[in-house]
Each structure stands twice: as C-alpha cells, then as structure tokens.
PDB file of N, H, CA, C and O in Angstrom:
ATOM      1  N   MET A   1      49.783   3.241 -18.566  1.00  0.00           N
ATOM      2  CA  MET A   1      49.342   1.989 -17.994  1.00  0.00           C
ATOM      3  C   MET A   1      48.970   2.170 -16.523  1.00  0.00           C
ATOM      4  O   MET A   1      48.016   1.573 -16.023  1.00  0.00           O
ATOM      5  N   ARG A   2      49.749   3.008 -15.852  1.00  0.00           N
ATOM      6  H   ARG A   2      50.523   3.492 -16.259  1.00  0.00           H
ATOM      7  CA  ARG A   2      49.502   3.231 -14.432  1.00  0.00           C
ATOM      8  C   ARG A   2      48.136   3.890 -14.212  1.00  0.00           C
ATOM      9  O   ARG A   2      47.459   3.585 -13.230  1.00  0.00           O
ATOM     10  N   LYS A   3      47.722   4.794 -15.118  1.00  0.00           N
ATOM     11  H   LYS A   3      48.272   5.041 -15.915  1.00  0.00           H
ATOM     12  CA  LYS A   3      46.418   5.456 -14.999  1.00  0.00           C
ATOM     13  C   LYS A   3      45.284   4.442 -15.124  1.00  0.00           C
ATOM     14  O   LYS A   3      44.291   4.531 -14.402  1.00  0.00           O
ATOM     15  N   ILE A   4      45.423   3.504 -16.013  1.00  0.00           N
ATOM     16  H   ILE A   4      46.230   3.432 -16.599  1.00  0.00           H
ATOM     17  CA  ILE A   4      44.386   2.478 -16.213  1.00  0.00           C
ATOM     18  C   ILE A   4      44.257   1.612 -14.966  1.00  0.00           C
ATOM     19  O   ILE A   4      43.147   1.297 -14.537  1.00  0.00           O
ATOM     20  N   ILE A   5      45.373   1.232 -14.393  1.00  0.00           N
ATOM     21  H   ILE A   5      46.275   1.487 -14.742  1.00  0.00           H
ATOM     22  CA  ILE A   5      45.346   0.400 -13.182  1.00  0.00           C
ATOM     23  C   ILE A   5      44.742   1.182 -12.018  1.00  0.00           C
ATOM     24  O   ILE A   5      43.970   0.637 -11.229  1.00  0.00           O
ATOM     25  N   THR A   6      45.097   2.464 -11.918  1.00  0.00           N
ATOM     26  H   THR A   6      45.723   2.907 -12.559  1.00  0.00           H
ATOM     27  CA  THR A   6      44.545   3.299 -10.844  1.00  0.00           C
ATOM     28  C   THR A   6      43.037   3.452 -10.996  1.00  0.00           C
ATOM     29  O   THR A   6      42.305   3.350 -10.011  1.00  0.00           O
ATOM     30  N   LYS A   7      42.562   3.698 -12.218  1.00  0.00           N
ATOM     31  H   LYS A   7      43.157   3.781 -13.018  1.00  0.00           H
ATOM     32  CA  LYS A   7      41.122   3.827 -12.461  1.00  0.00           C
ATOM     33  C   LYS A   7      40.394   2.528 -12.146  1.00  0.00           C
ATOM     34  O   LYS A   7      39.327   2.547 -11.534  1.00  0.00           O
ATOM     35  N   ALA A   8      40.958   1.410 -12.557  1.00  0.00           N
ATOM     36  H   ALA A   8      41.826   1.395 -13.054  1.00  0.00           H
ATOM     37  CA  ALA A   8      40.336   0.116 -12.293  1.00  0.00           C
ATOM     38  C   ALA A   8      40.283  -0.165 -10.798  1.00  0.00           C
ATOM     39  O   ALA A   8      39.293  -0.691 -10.289  1.00  0.00           O
ATOM     40  N   THR A   9      41.373   0.196 -10.090  1.00  0.00           N
ATOM     41  H   THR A   9      42.177   0.624 -10.504  1.00  0.00           H
ATOM     42  CA  THR A   9      41.406  -0.011  -8.646  1.00  0.00           C
ATOM     43  C   THR A   9      40.358   0.861  -7.956  1.00  0.00           C
ATOM     44  O   THR A   9      39.664   0.403  -7.048  1.00  0.00           O
ATOM     45  N   LEU A  10      40.248   2.105  -8.383  1.00  0.00           N
ATOM     46  H   LEU A  10      40.812   2.477  -9.121  1.00  0.00           H
ATOM     47  CA  LEU A  10      39.254   3.003  -7.787  1.00  0.00           C
ATOM     48  C   LEU A  10      37.830   2.496  -8.040  1.00  0.00           C
ATOM     49  O   LEU A  10      36.985   2.532  -7.145  1.00  0.00           O
ATOM     50  N   LYS A  11      37.575   2.030  -9.246  1.00  0.00           N
ATOM     51  H   LYS A  11      38.262   2.001  -9.972  1.00  0.00           H
ATOM     52  CA  LYS A  11      36.245   1.488  -9.564  1.00  0.00           C
ATOM     53  C   LYS A  11      35.946   0.252  -8.737  1.00  0.00           C
ATOM     54  O   LYS A  11      34.818   0.066  -8.281  1.00  0.00           O
ATOM     55  N   ALA A  12      36.933  -0.579  -8.542  1.00  0.00           N
ATOM     56  H   ALA A  12      37.850  -0.427  -8.912  1.00  0.00           H
ATOM     57  CA  ALA A  12      36.746  -1.778  -7.730  1.00  0.00           C
ATOM     58  C   ALA A  12      36.470  -1.412  -6.280  1.00  0.00           C
ATOM     59  O   ALA A  12      35.630  -2.038  -5.632  1.00  0.00           O
ATOM     60  N   LEU A  13      37.162  -0.411  -5.766  1.00  0.00           N
ATOM     61  H   LEU A  13      37.844   0.097  -6.291  1.00  0.00           H
ATOM     62  CA  LEU A  13      36.933   0.030  -4.387  1.00  0.00           C
ATOM     63  C   LEU A  13      35.535   0.642  -4.232  1.00  0.00           C
ATOM     64  O   LEU A  13      34.855   0.393  -3.236  1.00  0.00           O
ATOM     65  N   ARG A  14      35.117   1.428  -5.201  1.00  0.00           N
ATOM     66  H   ARG A  14      35.669   1.630  -6.010  1.00  0.00           H
ATOM     67  CA  ARG A  14      33.767   2.013  -5.160  1.00  0.00           C
ATOM     68  C   ARG A  14      32.698   0.922  -5.199  1.00  0.00           C
ATOM     69  O   ARG A  14      31.715   0.979  -4.460  1.00  0.00           O
ATOM     70  N   ALA A  15      32.895  -0.052  -6.052  1.00  0.00           N
ATOM     71  H   ALA A  15      33.694  -0.098  -6.652  1.00  0.00           H
ATOM     72  CA  ALA A  15      31.942  -1.152  -6.137  1.00  0.00           C
ATOM     73  C   ALA A  15      31.891  -1.928  -4.828  1.00  0.00           C
ATOM     74  O   ALA A  15      30.819  -2.326  -4.373  1.00  0.00           O
ATOM     75  N   LYS A  16      33.041  -2.137  -4.236  1.00  0.00           N
ATOM     76  H   LYS A  16      33.912  -1.814  -4.606  1.00  0.00           H
ATOM     77  CA  LYS A  16      33.110  -2.854  -2.959  1.00  0.00           C
ATOM     78  C   LYS A  16      32.371  -2.073  -1.872  1.00  0.00           C
ATOM     79  O   LYS A  16      31.641  -2.667  -1.078  1.00  0.00           O
ATOM     80  N   GLU A  17      32.549  -0.763  -1.827  1.00  0.00           N
ATOM     81  H   GLU A  17      33.142  -0.281  -2.472  1.00  0.00           H
ATOM     82  CA  GLU A  17      31.863   0.072  -0.838  1.00  0.00           C
ATOM     83  C   GLU A  17      30.352   0.072  -1.074  1.00  0.00           C
ATOM     84  O   GLU A  17      29.576   0.041  -0.118  1.00  0.00           O
ATOM     85  N   LEU A  18      29.935   0.106  -2.324  1.00  0.00           N
ATOM     86  H   LEU A  18      30.565   0.131  -3.100  1.00  0.00           H
ATOM     87  CA  LEU A  18      28.500   0.060  -2.622  1.00  0.00           C
ATOM     88  C   LEU A  18      27.876  -1.260  -2.190  1.00  0.00           C
ATOM     89  O   LEU A  18      26.751  -1.292  -1.692  1.00  0.00           O
ATOM     90  N   LEU A  19      28.612  -2.341  -2.382  1.00  0.00           N
ATOM     91  H   LEU A  19      29.526  -2.314  -2.787  1.00  0.00           H
ATOM     92  CA  LEU A  19      28.090  -3.642  -1.975  1.00  0.00           C
ATOM     93  C   LEU A  19      28.044  -3.796  -0.462  1.00  0.00           C
ATOM     94  O   LEU A  19      27.170  -4.485   0.064  1.00  0.00           O
ATOM     95  N   LYS A  20      28.975  -3.160   0.241  1.00  0.00           N
ATOM     96  H   LYS A  20      29.684  -2.600  -0.187  1.00  0.00           H
ATOM     97  CA  LYS A  20      28.978  -3.211   1.697  1.00  0.00           C
ATOM     98  C   LYS A  20      27.926  -2.290   2.301  1.00  0.00           C
ATOM     99  O   LYS A  20      27.459  -2.526   3.415  1.00  0.00           O
ATOM    100  N   SER A  21      27.554  -1.252   1.579  1.00  0.00           N
ATOM    101  H   SER A  21      27.934  -1.060   0.673  1.00  0.00           H
ATOM    102  CA  SER A  21      26.634  -0.242   2.091  1.00  0.00           C
ATOM    103  C   SER A  21      25.273  -0.853   2.404  1.00  0.00           C
ATOM    104  O   SER A  21      24.746  -1.647   1.625  1.00  0.00           O
ATOM    105  N   LYS A  22      24.718  -0.482   3.534  1.00  0.00           N
ATOM    106  H   LYS A  22      25.146   0.163   4.167  1.00  0.00           H
ATOM    107  CA  LYS A  22      23.418  -0.995   3.943  1.00  0.00           C
ATOM    108  C   LYS A  22      22.380   0.125   4.040  1.00  0.00           C
ATOM    109  O   LYS A  22      21.314  -0.079   4.621  1.00  0.00           O
ATOM    110  N   LYS A  23      22.664   1.273   3.495  1.00  0.00           N
ATOM    111  H   LYS A  23      23.530   1.439   3.023  1.00  0.00           H
ATOM    112  CA  LYS A  23      21.702   2.357   3.554  1.00  0.00           C
ATOM    113  C   LYS A  23      20.720   2.242   2.393  1.00  0.00           C
ATOM    114  O   LYS A  23      21.018   1.622   1.372  1.00  0.00           O
ATOM    115  N   GLY A  24      19.566   2.838   2.560  1.00  0.00           N
ATOM    116  H   GLY A  24      19.325   3.341   3.389  1.00  0.00           H
ATOM    117  CA  GLY A  24      18.546   2.767   1.530  1.00  0.00           C
ATOM    118  C   GLY A  24      17.548   1.658   1.837  1.00  0.00           C
ATOM    119  O   GLY A  24      17.809   0.769   2.648  1.00  0.00           O
ATOM    120  N   GLU A  25      16.432   1.731   1.187  1.00  0.00           N
ATOM    121  H   GLU A  25      16.221   2.453   0.528  1.00  0.00           H
ATOM    122  CA  GLU A  25      15.365   0.771   1.431  1.00  0.00           C
ATOM    123  C   GLU A  25      15.364  -0.285   0.337  1.00  0.00           C
ATOM    124  O   GLU A  25      15.588   0.023  -0.833  1.00  0.00           O
ATOM    125  N   ASN A  26      15.117  -1.509   0.715  1.00  0.00           N
ATOM    126  H   ASN A  26      14.935  -1.759   1.666  1.00  0.00           H
ATOM    127  CA  ASN A  26      15.094  -2.594  -0.257  1.00  0.00           C
ATOM    128  C   ASN A  26      13.789  -2.573  -1.049  1.00  0.00           C
ATOM    129  O   ASN A  26      12.745  -2.176  -0.532  1.00  0.00           O
ATOM    130  N   PHE A  27      13.860  -2.998  -2.290  1.00  0.00           N
ATOM    131  H   PHE A  27      14.708  -3.321  -2.710  1.00  0.00           H
ATOM    132  CA  PHE A  27      12.677  -3.004  -3.137  1.00  0.00           C
ATOM    133  C   PHE A  27      11.679  -4.059  -2.677  1.00  0.00           C
ATOM    134  O   PHE A  27      10.469  -3.862  -2.795  1.00  0.00           O
ATOM    135  N   VAL A  28      12.165  -5.150  -2.166  1.00  0.00           N
ATOM    136  H   VAL A  28      13.148  -5.309  -2.070  1.00  0.00           H
ATOM    137  CA  VAL A  28      11.274  -6.223  -1.712  1.00  0.00           C
ATOM    138  C   VAL A  28      10.461  -5.747  -0.516  1.00  0.00           C
ATOM    139  O   VAL A  28       9.260  -6.005  -0.440  1.00  0.00           O
ATOM    140  N   ASP A  29      11.104  -5.058   0.414  1.00  0.00           N
ATOM    141  H   ASP A  29      12.080  -4.849   0.352  1.00  0.00           H
ATOM    142  CA  ASP A  29      10.398  -4.533   1.579  1.00  0.00           C
ATOM    143  C   ASP A  29       9.310  -3.554   1.156  1.00  0.00           C
ATOM    144  O   ASP A  29       8.196  -3.597   1.678  1.00  0.00           O
ATOM    145  N   SER A  30       9.626  -2.683   0.223  1.00  0.00           N
ATOM    146  H   SER A  30      10.531  -2.648  -0.201  1.00  0.00           H
ATOM    147  CA  SER A  30       8.631  -1.721  -0.257  1.00  0.00           C
ATOM    148  C   SER A  30       7.476  -2.431  -0.936  1.00  0.00           C
ATOM    149  O   SER A  30       6.318  -2.066  -0.734  1.00  0.00           O
ATOM    150  N   GLY A  31       7.770  -3.420  -1.722  1.00  0.00           N
ATOM    151  H   GLY A  31       8.710  -3.717  -1.887  1.00  0.00           H
ATOM    152  CA  GLY A  31       6.709  -4.168  -2.406  1.00  0.00           C
ATOM    153  C   GLY A  31       5.790  -4.875  -1.430  1.00  0.00           C
ATOM    154  O   GLY A  31       4.573  -4.896  -1.618  1.00  0.00           O
ATOM    155  N   ILE A  32       6.369  -5.456  -0.386  1.00  0.00           N
ATOM    156  H   ILE A  32       7.357  -5.439  -0.234  1.00  0.00           H
ATOM    157  CA  ILE A  32       5.547  -6.151   0.616  1.00  0.00           C
ATOM    158  C   ILE A  32       4.670  -5.158   1.360  1.00  0.00           C
ATOM    159  O   ILE A  32       3.502  -5.443   1.621  1.00  0.00           O
ATOM    160  N   LYS A  33       5.206  -4.010   1.702  1.00  0.00           N
ATOM    161  H   LYS A  33       6.155  -3.778   1.491  1.00  0.00           H
ATOM    162  CA  LYS A  33       4.409  -2.982   2.387  1.00  0.00           C
ATOM    163  C   LYS A  33       3.244  -2.531   1.527  1.00  0.00           C
ATOM    164  O   LYS A  33       2.125  -2.395   2.022  1.00  0.00           O
ATOM    165  N   ILE A  34       3.488  -2.300   0.257  1.00  0.00           N
ATOM    166  H   ILE A  34       4.397  -2.411  -0.145  1.00  0.00           H
ATOM    167  CA  ILE A  34       2.431  -1.869  -0.649  1.00  0.00           C
ATOM    168  C   ILE A  34       1.385  -2.961  -0.809  1.00  0.00           C
ATOM    169  O   ILE A  34       0.187  -2.678  -0.818  1.00  0.00           O
ATOM    170  N   LEU A  35       1.824  -4.196  -0.933  1.00  0.00           N
ATOM    171  H   LEU A  35       2.797  -4.426  -0.925  1.00  0.00           H
ATOM    172  CA  LEU A  35       0.895  -5.315  -1.070  1.00  0.00           C
ATOM    173  C   LEU A  35       0.019  -5.464   0.162  1.00  0.00           C
ATOM    174  O   LEU A  35      -1.186  -5.683   0.037  1.00  0.00           O
ATOM    175  N   ILE A  36       0.595  -5.351   1.343  1.00  0.00           N
ATOM    176  H   ILE A  36       1.574  -5.174   1.445  1.00  0.00           H
ATOM    177  CA  ILE A  36      -0.184  -5.445   2.578  1.00  0.00           C
ATOM    178  C   ILE A  36      -1.199  -4.305   2.651  1.00  0.00           C
ATOM    179  O   ILE A  36      -2.347  -4.527   3.037  1.00  0.00           O
ATOM    180  N   ALA A  37      -0.795  -3.099   2.290  1.00  0.00           N
ATOM    181  H   ALA A  37       0.138  -2.918   1.977  1.00  0.00           H
ATOM    182  CA  ALA A  37      -1.710  -1.961   2.327  1.00  0.00           C
ATOM    183  C   ALA A  37      -2.875  -2.160   1.361  1.00  0.00           C
ATOM    184  O   ALA A  37      -4.016  -1.835   1.691  1.00  0.00           O
ATOM    185  N   VAL A  38      -2.601  -2.685   0.185  1.00  0.00           N
ATOM    186  H   VAL A  38      -1.674  -2.949  -0.083  1.00  0.00           H
ATOM    187  CA  VAL A  38      -3.666  -2.911  -0.807  1.00  0.00           C
ATOM    188  C   VAL A  38      -4.630  -3.982  -0.311  1.00  0.00           C
ATOM    189  O   VAL A  38      -5.844  -3.831  -0.451  1.00  0.00           O
ATOM    190  N   VAL A  39      -4.112  -5.054   0.261  1.00  0.00           N
ATOM    191  H   VAL A  39      -3.126  -5.177   0.375  1.00  0.00           H
ATOM    192  CA  VAL A  39      -4.975  -6.139   0.742  1.00  0.00           C
ATOM    193  C   VAL A  39      -5.850  -5.655   1.898  1.00  0.00           C
ATOM    194  O   VAL A  39      -7.047  -5.940   1.924  1.00  0.00           O
ATOM    195  N   ILE A  40      -5.271  -4.930   2.848  1.00  0.00           N
ATOM    196  H   ILE A  40      -4.298  -4.698   2.826  1.00  0.00           H
ATOM    197  CA  ILE A  40      -6.056  -4.419   3.976  1.00  0.00           C
ATOM    198  C   ILE A  40      -7.096  -3.420   3.493  1.00  0.00           C
ATOM    199  O   ILE A  40      -8.227  -3.431   3.978  1.00  0.00           O
ATOM    200  N   GLY A  41      -6.741  -2.566   2.555  1.00  0.00           N
ATOM    201  H   GLY A  41      -5.822  -2.557   2.161  1.00  0.00           H
ATOM    202  CA  GLY A  41      -7.703  -1.615   2.002  1.00  0.00           C
ATOM    203  C   GLY A  41      -8.852  -2.313   1.291  1.00  0.00           C
ATOM    204  O   GLY A  41     -10.006  -1.907   1.424  1.00  0.00           O
ATOM    205  N   ALA A  42      -8.544  -3.350   0.545  1.00  0.00           N
ATOM    206  H   ALA A  42      -7.606  -3.680   0.437  1.00  0.00           H
ATOM    207  CA  ALA A  42      -9.600  -4.098  -0.152  1.00  0.00           C
ATOM    208  C   ALA A  42     -10.529  -4.787   0.841  1.00  0.00           C
ATOM    209  O   ALA A  42     -11.742  -4.817   0.637  1.00  0.00           O
ATOM    210  N   LEU A  43      -9.968  -5.339   1.910  1.00  0.00           N
ATOM    211  H   LEU A  43      -8.983  -5.314   2.075  1.00  0.00           H
ATOM    212  CA  LEU A  43     -10.807  -5.973   2.931  1.00  0.00           C
ATOM    213  C   LEU A  43     -11.715  -4.956   3.616  1.00  0.00           C
ATOM    214  O   LEU A  43     -12.891  -5.231   3.856  1.00  0.00           O
ATOM    215  N   LEU A  44     -11.171  -3.784   3.928  1.00  0.00           N
ATOM    216  H   LEU A  44     -10.216  -3.561   3.733  1.00  0.00           H
ATOM    217  CA  LEU A  44     -11.997  -2.744   4.546  1.00  0.00           C
ATOM    218  C   LEU A  44     -13.117  -2.281   3.619  1.00  0.00           C
ATOM    219  O   LEU A  44     -14.261  -2.128   4.047  1.00  0.00           O
ATOM    220  N   LEU A  45     -12.785  -2.062   2.359  1.00  0.00           N
ATOM    221  H   LEU A  45     -11.855  -2.186   2.012  1.00  0.00           H
ATOM    222  CA  LEU A  45     -13.813  -1.629   1.414  1.00  0.00           C
ATOM    223  C   LEU A  45     -14.877  -2.699   1.212  1.00  0.00           C
ATOM    224  O   LEU A  45     -16.063  -2.385   1.108  1.00  0.00           O
ATOM    225  N   GLY A  46     -14.463  -3.957   1.156  1.00  0.00           N
ATOM    226  H   GLY A  46     -13.500  -4.212   1.241  1.00  0.00           H
ATOM    227  CA  GLY A  46     -15.426  -5.048   1.016  1.00  0.00           C
ATOM    228  C   GLY A  46     -16.344  -5.145   2.223  1.00  0.00           C
ATOM    229  O   GLY A  46     -17.546  -5.367   2.077  1.00  0.00           O
ATOM    230  N   GLY A  47     -15.784  -4.981   3.411  1.00  0.00           N
ATOM    231  H   GLY A  47     -14.808  -4.801   3.530  1.00  0.00           H
ATOM    232  CA  GLY A  47     -16.596  -5.009   4.626  1.00  0.00           C
ATOM    233  C   GLY A  47     -17.577  -3.860   4.690  1.00  0.00           C
ATOM    234  O   GLY A  47     -18.736  -4.051   5.059  1.00  0.00           O
ATOM    235  N   LEU A  48     -17.127  -2.664   4.334  1.00  0.00           N
ATOM    236  H   LEU A  48     -16.185  -2.508   4.034  1.00  0.00           H
ATOM    237  CA  LEU A  48     -18.037  -1.514   4.328  1.00  0.00           C
ATOM    238  C   LEU A  48     -19.131  -1.665   3.277  1.00  0.00           C
ATOM    239  O   LEU A  48     -20.283  -1.302   3.516  1.00  0.00           O
ATOM    240  N   TYR A  49     -18.772  -2.195   2.129  1.00  0.00           N
ATOM    241  H   TYR A  49     -17.837  -2.490   1.935  1.00  0.00           H
ATOM    242  CA  TYR A  49     -19.754  -2.388   1.066  1.00  0.00           C
ATOM    243  C   TYR A  49     -20.838  -3.372   1.505  1.00  0.00           C
ATOM    244  O   TYR A  49     -22.025  -3.131   1.285  1.00  0.00           O
ATOM    245  N   SER A  50     -20.432  -4.468   2.120  1.00  0.00           N
ATOM    246  H   SER A  50     -19.468  -4.664   2.299  1.00  0.00           H
ATOM    247  CA  SER A  50     -21.426  -5.444   2.567  1.00  0.00           C
ATOM    248  C   SER A  50     -22.249  -4.895   3.731  1.00  0.00           C
ATOM    249  O   SER A  50     -23.442  -5.183   3.825  1.00  0.00           O
ATOM    250  N   LEU A  51     -21.641  -4.118   4.610  1.00  0.00           N
ATOM    251  H   LEU A  51     -20.672  -3.885   4.534  1.00  0.00           H
ATOM    252  CA  LEU A  51     -22.360  -3.527   5.729  1.00  0.00           C
ATOM    253  C   LEU A  51     -23.425  -2.556   5.233  1.00  0.00           C
ATOM    254  O   LEU A  51     -24.564  -2.588   5.699  1.00  0.00           O
ATOM    255  N   PHE A  52     -23.057  -1.698   4.293  1.00  0.00           N
ATOM    256  H   PHE A  52     -22.131  -1.672   3.915  1.00  0.00           H
ATOM    257  CA  PHE A  52     -24.021  -0.749   3.767  1.00  0.00           C
ATOM    258  C   PHE A  52     -25.104  -1.453   2.961  1.00  0.00           C
ATOM    259  O   PHE A  52     -26.275  -1.082   3.048  1.00  0.00           O
ATOM    260  N   GLY A  53     -24.738  -2.447   2.191  1.00  0.00           N
ATOM    261  H   GLY A  53     -23.787  -2.748   2.120  1.00  0.00           H
ATOM    262  CA  GLY A  53     -25.715  -3.128   1.340  1.00  0.00           C
ATOM    263  C   GLY A  53     -26.714  -3.962   2.116  1.00  0.00           C
ATOM    264  O   GLY A  53     -27.883  -4.030   1.737  1.00  0.00           O
ATOM    265  N   ASP A  54     -26.281  -4.601   3.197  1.00  0.00           N
ATOM    266  H   ASP A  54     -25.331  -4.546   3.506  1.00  0.00           H
ATOM    267  CA  ASP A  54     -27.155  -5.516   3.918  1.00  0.00           C
ATOM    268  C   ASP A  54     -27.833  -4.894   5.126  1.00  0.00           C
ATOM    269  O   ASP A  54     -28.952  -5.282   5.461  1.00  0.00           O
ATOM    270  N   THR A  55     -27.203  -3.959   5.779  1.00  0.00           N
ATOM    271  H   THR A  55     -26.294  -3.644   5.507  1.00  0.00           H
ATOM    272  CA  THR A  55     -27.704  -3.480   7.060  1.00  0.00           C
ATOM    273  C   THR A  55     -28.214  -2.045   7.002  1.00  0.00           C
ATOM    274  O   THR A  55     -29.348  -1.778   7.399  1.00  0.00           O
ATOM    275  N   ILE A  56     -27.415  -1.142   6.526  1.00  0.00           N
ATOM    276  H   ILE A  56     -26.493  -1.359   6.204  1.00  0.00           H
ATOM    277  CA  ILE A  56     -27.725   0.275   6.653  1.00  0.00           C
ATOM    278  C   ILE A  56     -28.740   0.740   5.610  1.00  0.00           C
ATOM    279  O   ILE A  56     -29.708   1.413   5.965  1.00  0.00           O
ATOM    280  N   LEU A  57     -28.549   0.405   4.352  1.00  0.00           N
ATOM    281  H   LEU A  57     -27.763  -0.141   4.064  1.00  0.00           H
ATOM    282  CA  LEU A  57     -29.443   0.917   3.313  1.00  0.00           C
ATOM    283  C   LEU A  57     -30.887   0.408   3.430  1.00  0.00           C
ATOM    284  O   LEU A  57     -31.802   1.216   3.266  1.00  0.00           O
ATOM    285  N   PRO A  58     -31.148  -0.862   3.699  1.00  0.00           N
ATOM    286  CA  PRO A  58     -32.539  -1.276   3.867  1.00  0.00           C
ATOM    287  C   PRO A  58     -33.217  -0.585   5.055  1.00  0.00           C
ATOM    288  O   PRO A  58     -34.386  -0.209   4.968  1.00  0.00           O
ATOM    289  N   THR A  59     -32.498  -0.419   6.148  1.00  0.00           N
ATOM    290  H   THR A  59     -31.549  -0.724   6.219  1.00  0.00           H
ATOM    291  CA  THR A  59     -33.059   0.270   7.311  1.00  0.00           C
ATOM    292  C   THR A  59     -33.314   1.728   6.981  1.00  0.00           C
ATOM    293  O   THR A  59     -34.349   2.277   7.360  1.00  0.00           O
ATOM    294  N   LEU A  60     -32.392   2.359   6.288  1.00  0.00           N
ATOM    295  H   LEU A  60     -31.552   1.914   5.980  1.00  0.00           H
ATOM    296  CA  LEU A  60     -32.552   3.760   5.905  1.00  0.00           C
ATOM    297  C   LEU A  60     -33.732   3.932   4.965  1.00  0.00           C
ATOM    298  O   LEU A  60     -34.503   4.881   5.108  1.00  0.00           O
ATOM    299  N   THR A  61     -33.883   3.039   4.016  1.00  0.00           N
ATOM    300  H   THR A  61     -33.257   2.268   3.900  1.00  0.00           H
ATOM    301  CA  THR A  61     -35.001   3.101   3.077  1.00  0.00           C
ATOM    302  C   THR A  61     -36.330   2.974   3.822  1.00  0.00           C
ATOM    303  O   THR A  61     -37.275   3.709   3.535  1.00  0.00           O
ATOM    304  N   GLN A  62     -36.404   2.066   4.758  1.00  0.00           N
ATOM    305  H   GLN A  62     -35.636   1.469   4.991  1.00  0.00           H
ATOM    306  CA  GLN A  62     -37.624   1.869   5.540  1.00  0.00           C
ATOM    307  C   GLN A  62     -37.931   3.100   6.384  1.00  0.00           C
ATOM    308  O   GLN A  62     -39.095   3.488   6.486  1.00  0.00           O
ATOM    309  N   LYS A  63     -36.952   3.712   6.978  1.00  0.00           N
ATOM    310  H   LYS A  63     -36.006   3.398   6.895  1.00  0.00           H
ATOM    311  CA  LYS A  63     -37.171   4.902   7.797  1.00  0.00           C
ATOM    312  C   LYS A  63     -37.625   6.087   6.957  1.00  0.00           C
ATOM    313  O   LYS A  63     -38.499   6.840   7.386  1.00  0.00           O
ATOM    314  N   VAL A  64     -37.052   6.269   5.772  1.00  0.00           N
ATOM    315  H   VAL A  64     -36.342   5.657   5.423  1.00  0.00           H
ATOM    316  CA  VAL A  64     -37.477   7.364   4.885  1.00  0.00           C
ATOM    317  C   VAL A  64     -38.902   7.140   4.420  1.00  0.00           C
ATOM    318  O   VAL A  64     -39.691   8.084   4.370  1.00  0.00           O
ATOM    319  N   THR A  65     -39.242   5.913   4.081  1.00  0.00           N
ATOM    320  H   THR A  65     -38.601   5.146   4.122  1.00  0.00           H
ATOM    321  CA  THR A  65     -40.608   5.589   3.657  1.00  0.00           C
ATOM    322  C   THR A  65     -41.595   5.834   4.783  1.00  0.00           C
ATOM    323  O   THR A  65     -42.667   6.395   4.554  1.00  0.00           O
ATOM    324  N   ASP A  66     -41.251   5.423   5.995  1.00  0.00           N
ATOM    325  H   ASP A  66     -40.381   4.967   6.181  1.00  0.00           H
ATOM    326  CA  ASP A  66     -42.123   5.673   7.144  1.00  0.00           C
ATOM    327  C   ASP A  66     -42.252   7.161   7.428  1.00  0.00           C
ATOM    328  O   ASP A  66     -43.321   7.609   7.842  1.00  0.00           O
ATOM    329  N   MET A  67     -41.212   7.928   7.220  1.00  0.00           N
ATOM    330  H   MET A  67     -40.344   7.564   6.883  1.00  0.00           H
ATOM    331  CA  MET A  67     -41.265   9.360   7.480  1.00  0.00           C
ATOM    332  C   MET A  67     -42.211  10.071   6.492  1.00  0.00           C
ATOM    333  O   MET A  67     -42.939  10.983   6.884  1.00  0.00           O
ATOM    334  N   PHE A  68     -42.203   9.662   5.234  1.00  0.00           N
ATOM    335  H   PHE A  68     -41.612   8.921   4.915  1.00  0.00           H
ATOM    336  CA  PHE A  68     -43.063  10.289   4.247  1.00  0.00           C
ATOM    337  C   PHE A  68     -44.501   9.767   4.310  1.00  0.00           C
ATOM    338  O   PHE A  68     -45.410  10.430   3.810  1.00  0.00           O
ATOM    339  N   ASN A  69     -44.723   8.629   4.897  1.00  0.00           N
ATOM    340  H   ASN A  69     -43.985   8.090   5.304  1.00  0.00           H
ATOM    341  CA  ASN A  69     -46.059   8.078   5.058  1.00  0.00           C
ATOM    342  C   ASN A  69     -46.642   8.413   6.433  1.00  0.00           C
ATOM    343  O   ASN A  69     -47.557   7.739   6.906  1.00  0.00           O
ATOM    344  N   PHE A  70     -46.122   9.426   7.048  1.00  0.00           N
ATOM    345  H   PHE A  70     -45.379   9.974   6.663  1.00  0.00           H
ATOM    346  CA  PHE A  70     -46.589   9.808   8.375  1.00  0.00           C
ATOM    347  C   PHE A  70     -48.025  10.315   8.311  1.00  0.00           C
ATOM    348  O   PHE A  70     -48.334  11.194   7.507  1.00  0.00           O
ATOM    349  N   SER A  71     -48.881   9.788   9.127  1.00  0.00           N
ATOM    350  H   SER A  71     -48.630   9.074   9.781  1.00  0.00           H
ATOM    351  CA  SER A  71     -50.290  10.176   9.071  1.00  0.00           C
ATOM    352  C   SER A  71     -50.772  10.789  10.386  1.00  0.00           C
ATOM    353  O   SER A  71     -51.977  10.850  10.630  1.00  0.00           O
ATOM    354  N   GLY A  72     -49.874  11.232  11.214  1.00  0.00           N
ATOM    355  H   GLY A  72     -48.895  11.183  11.016  1.00  0.00           H
ATOM    356  CA  GLY A  72     -50.272  11.669  12.534  1.00  0.00           C
ATOM    357  C   GLY A  72     -50.314  13.095  12.744  1.00  0.00           C
ATOM    358  O   GLY A  72     -50.644  13.548  13.840  1.00  0.00           O
TER     359      GLY A  72
END
C-alpha cells in the first residue's frame, strides 16, 4: 500500500511541476506568428503581381518592340 501512495504522490508532484513550468513555446503564439507571416507574404506577392502586371510588363513590351523596330 505504501508503494502505491508513494507512486501517486510522485506523480502528483511531477504534474504540479509541469503545470508550474513556464519553459517552452506556446502553440497559440506559434500559430499567430505563422498566420502573420502568411498574411504579410500574401500581401507582398499581391503587390508585386499587380506592379508587374500594370507597370513593368507593358513598358517592357513597348521597349522590346521599339528595339526590334529600330530603323536608324
């Protein structure tokens, strides 16, 4: 009987220490960090896509066409 009580007491003490422990990273914090990184990455990709589609590619196409139509 004494062994059972000792084992139960040790398990209770270990559980208490684990609950008091503040080491390690929380899952919620990690999830928020990942979510922020995904949102910022999507915004950057969307901005680059619109920049290339509206500004850079039409200008580049016009310059290449002018270069091949050079008559001088």
